[in-house]
C-alpha positions, -999 to +999 in steps of 0.1 A: +671+042-861+671+068-881+650+095-866+635+111-897+619+074-902+581+086-897+568+048-901+579+012-889+569-014-906+564-049-885+542-069-898+547-110-899+529-128-928+512-149-897+496-113-889+480-111-921+467-151-913+454-140-879+434-109-891+419-130-918+410-158-897+393-130-871+371-122-895+364-155-904+353-163-872+341-132-855+302-145-862+310-180-842+312-156-808+290-132-791+312-106-781+344-093-781+373-090-754+404-066-764+432-065-741+452-038-741+486-026-721+471+003-695+507+015-694+502+025-734+462+019-739+464+040-775+497+021-786+486-015-779+453-012-799+452-026-832+429+000-850+413-023-872+399-042-844+366-022-844+357-024-878+365-063-872+342-070-844+316-049-859+280-044-834+298-068-813+296-059-774+331-048-767+349-052-737+383-033-731+407-048-707+430-028-693+459-055-687+489-046-664+471-021-646+493-030-613+520-013-635+504+015-648+492+050-631+461+046-616+450+080-621+458+078-658+443+046-661+406+054-644+406+088-668+413+060-696+383+035-683+358+068-684+371+071-722+368+037-735+332+037-718+323+068-736+328+051-766+302+025-756+327-005-746+327-021-712+360-013-694+380-028-667+411-031-650+429-057-646+463-079-642+463-111-654+495-118-634+478-108-600+444-116-606+435-085-597+403-076-616+399-107-631+366-118-615+345-087-629+349-100-667+327-128-664+300-104-645+307-083-677+302-101-704+275-115-687+258-081-683+269-070-722+247-098-735+221-095-713+192-095-740+211-126-757+204-143-723+172-134-727+165-144-756+178-176-749+160-182-719+126-172-740+134-202-767+141-225-738+180-226-743+186-213-710+221-225-698+235-223-733+273-209-728+281-173-741+314-172-764+338-146-763+369-137-787+396-125-769+421-101-791+449-081-788+483-072-802+508-093-793+530-099-763+499-078-742+490-102-720+461-127-734+474-163-730+481-154-691+447-136-687+431-171-701+451-193-677+441-169-651+402-166-656+405-204-662+425-212-628+452-232-647+476-233-675+452-237-707+470-210-729+503-210-737+521-184-725+560-170-730+572-135-728+580-129-766+558-116-797+539-135-813+541-170-797+502-181-803+496-187-838+463-205-844+427-199-826+419-222-801+384-226-778+390-228-738+356-235-719+362-212-687+328-228-671+291-243-687+281-206-691+316-190-709+337-201-735+366-181-747+380-183-784+419-174-781+432-158-812+470-152-826+482-113-820+471-091-843+496-064-851+489-030-886+516-033-909+525-001-901+529+025-874+511+058-887+531+079-861+570+070-849+560+074-816+534+044-813+563+024-819+583+035-798+560+031-769+559-005-781+595-009-777+595+005-746+573-021-729+587-045-748+556-056-770+575-052-800+613-060-801+642-037-791+661-046-823+637-023-849+647+011-826+683+018-816+681+014-780+697+042-763+680+064-784+647+043-774+660+049-737+663+090-743+626+084-758+614+073-721+633+093-702+618+128-721+587+115-711+594+104-676+611+137-670+582+156-678+554+132-662+570+113-634+603+133-625+595+126-587+598+089-592+633+095-611+647+112-581+634+086-557+648+062-583+681+074-593+689+100-570+690+127-594+671+163-594+669+188-622+680+163-648+692+181-678+671+191-707+690+174-730+681+135-730+713+128-736+729+144-711+706+131-686+712+096-697+749+104-691+738+112-656+720+087-646+745+066-658+771+079-635+750+078-606+750+042-615+785+037-619+783+030-650+813+041-665+840+037-684+876+043-695+881+078-692+852+086-670+826+086-699+790+069-694+787+036-707+751+047-723+739+017-739+742-002-705+728+023-690+702+028-716+694-010-712+691-004-676+667+019-674+644-002-702+647-030-679+634-011-650+610+005-666+595-028-676+600-044-643+581-012-628+613-007-608+609+030-611+574+030-601+539+026-620+541+047-649+513+053-682+535+067-708+501+078-730+478+106-712+441+102-722+446+129-744+469+101-762+501+129-760+532+111-762 
């Protein structure tokens, strides 16, 4: 990847269609639940979502919280609540926090439910649209809350192509939408963070450079986790040298004793994504890289 490139274009045509569908169908729902990655709450948000949902009640689900730093997740929950949204930490795979969603939705729509009751429409199901960028866990969340595999799940970007309704029970219906991403990442760090977590393909960035960017963050915020995982203390300030040292510690060397940096980079990214290094949040509440 060219380090001087400040933006990354990654906007398949089906995502333009998905954005249009959200705008067209927002009137069909009572509230919107936005799923973000708890490790990168800022970068995994679509900046168009607030405009698209308008004044609809807004629930933010910080998914994959079991892979994120608890202290940082708590700060992000406070941040979203301060903006007027309801925020919940969830993990769709384990089910952690998912049980809180229905109660949160009913609470957010308390006034609407009272209006239904006043009109003799008690028991009318509330409808919630599920939105989020690709690979953030929308389908996994729907499957978990419904208690069975109702939505297609696959660990790659852009699986869901069309809007789909799912009846969780007689009181709650969900509208699943295709993942929506924006035409350009306004900051290089946003694209990098999405690639680090696997939300977008690695192929849009140089693997070794991406791993060095990740190391740069971990050295500052989670140096103790690096020490525990790789047996390294006081990593060099230079990110390339740090990558080489970790590779040598893991025996990833080629002829002549040099580090196989590509293999090391792939290993580092894979271990971060699989939470083997530890529970990590790449973005602090101040949105710093």
